[in-house]
C-alpha positions, 0 to 999 in steps of 0.5 A: 518619411513625411519629410517625402511630403511636398509641404506647402504645394499648390495647384491653382483652380485653372491648372486643375481644371486642365488637367482633371479631364485628362486624368479623368479620361486616361483613368477610365482607359486604364481601368477597361484594359485591368478587366481585359488583364484580370488584374485585382487592384486594391487602393488603401487610403490612410493618414491623417484625420482631417486630410481629405481622405473622404473627399479623395475616395468620393473623387475616385468614384467619379473618376473611375466606372462604379461599376468595377469599383467598391469601397470598403470602410472599416470602422468598428467590428461588427459581431460577425467580424469579431467572432473571426480572425482579424484579417477575415473581414479584409479577405471577404472584401477583396477585389475579384480579378479585374475590379478595384477595391478601395480599403478606406481605412484598412488592415492598417487602422486598428494597429496603429490606433491601438498603439496611439492608445497604448491599448497594445505594446511596441512589440505587438505592434511589430508583430501586427506589422509583420504579418500584414507584410506577409498578407501583401505579400501573399496578394502580390504574389498571386497577381494584385496590385496594392497601392498605398496612399498616406495622406500627410497634413502638418500639425498647425494645419490640422488644428486649424481645420478642426476650429474651423469646422467648429465655427461653421454651423453649416457644415456636418458635424466633424468627424470624431475621430479628427478631435480624438487625434488632433489631441495626440498628434505627436504619438500618431505622427511617431507611430504612423511613421514607424508603421510606413518605415516597416511596411514600404516594400518594393511590391507595396510601396507608400505614397505620401501625399501633402494633403494641405491643398486639396487640389494638389492632393487630388491631382497627385492621387490621380497621377500616382494611380494612373501611372502605377496601373499604366506600369503594371498593365505594360509589365505583367507580373511573373504570375502570368509565367507558364504552368509547370509540369506534372510534378515529379513524385517518389521514385521507386527507391524513395521512401515516404511518410506514408510509407510507414504507416501500419495498414494493417490494423482492423477493428471488429464489428462489435468492438466498433459498434461499442467504442463509436457509440462512446465516441459519439455521445461524448463528442455530442456533449463537447460540442455543446460545451464548445458553443457555450463557451463560444469556441471554434472548431475546423477540420480538414479531411484529405485522402486518396480517392476512395479512402473513406473521407465522406464516411469519416465526416458522416460519422463525426457529424452524426454526433453533433447537432446540425445547428453547430456545424457546416460541412463544405465540399471543395470541389474544382473552383467556380468562376467566381472563386477563380477571380480570387486568391485561392485562400479566399473560398476557405476564408469565407467559410471560417465558423462563427464563435461556437460553431464547427466547419468541416472541410471535405478536401480544402486549401491543400489542392494547391499543393496536391492536385494543382501541383501534380496536374501542373495547375499551379506553377512550381514557384506558386505551390512552393510558396503555398506551404508558407502561405498556408502556415500563416493562414493556419497560424492565424486561425490557431492565434484566434482560439480556432482548434484546427484538426487535420486528417489524411486518411491513407490506404494502400493501392491495393485497397484503392483498386478493391474499392473502384472495382466494388464501386463499378459493380455496385449500382448505388456506388457507381456515381462515386467512380469517375474517369478522373478517379482512374487518371489520378490513379495512374500518377500515384507515385506523383500524389505520394510525393507531394503528400510527402512534401505537403505534410513534411512542410505544413505539419506545425506545432498548431496544426499537426496532421493526423495520418489516418490508417484507412485499409480498415474503414472501421479502424480509420473512423475511429482514429478520427473520432478519438482524435476529435474527442481528445482535441475538444476535450483538452481545449475545454479542460475536460 
């Protein structure tokens, strides 16, 4: 692919002085339009060491309004980053809608370096590139624009620049990466070309720029950036399609996974108290062992309104030291969250090593509430099954113990609990008009839950369907699952 770079191209000072002000003005104009169009833009800056990538990034900050642009440099991982799945550091750096993020380095840096220095095999590189394609597809499907620049420098020019930097005492010390990679130029070129070929996709093509002449390099970046942004603004992506109608649910004759749940099981008060105490003592000890071994836990709690999710979570957390867990209660997204990909607010709360995060409702709102209420297009919620499975696979691959609970109750039991809440003063805050509206769509939600379980109960993240008509039985089932999973992880 490097043959695509126009080697030896130069731009005179006169030409640059004439073209640069026009580019500056036009880029500022399209940047203002990006805000109106609510398009998030990711600019990936990668390539050969010594090609002036830092100069390009500085130039972009001069050309664009810095209030709407941020640069993120991905060098060595911090302790906070190394304790979470690899893409966590990139997710939290994604730009809100209408802004631009420059990824100096990016998700390409580590896979390439690891392969160049034989820390990873060719197969492992290919696997990582496949994950990168999925990640970029996930962002562009949701409306982001990704512009990828690869700056190429011939081997002899890189060597000349290294020697020149050594001789110029007045200049800052050259990047240690330049010296390091100049010794492995051929190897770096081979790995880089493989990387570019496998990740050069329709929505996210690579722009290879020959960087021997700085003025040619800079004008090329400006022109490509202006052209790409202008084309996007003049042709909005399909993510702006009208919202779908309320999704169909189960019909009277259909049988769902939930219909097979035995809701008749009960537990006596005495048996409940005895088993509850035993499970909580065990979980307390296991949670400390998980912390000592720096192991992670994520638990997802979904279920019908009034199914008892809050009560279940309280019984779990009473067994765990408050320093070891966080409960994330998920409601309608805030303005900040709406400006990001829907998975962003869940990535940001992933636990550090040795800690737990419990989600009271979760990313499954995409294929439940957003589907049934028509907040997401059919195309969007259908592709979310794949996106969610990829997300959970990344968690499992990082060593996170992932548990998913759907607490199921019958329509009759839900109605009884709704009426009880209306009559009980200290429970009245729990019942809202929205709860009653959701109840009218029981069949639609049942169909959505059936599809959710069928599409996202995978080998690394199976659903546990909990019979919830009897609250005591439901709590014990969750606690038993919690205890069993932690024990298995610890090898107990």
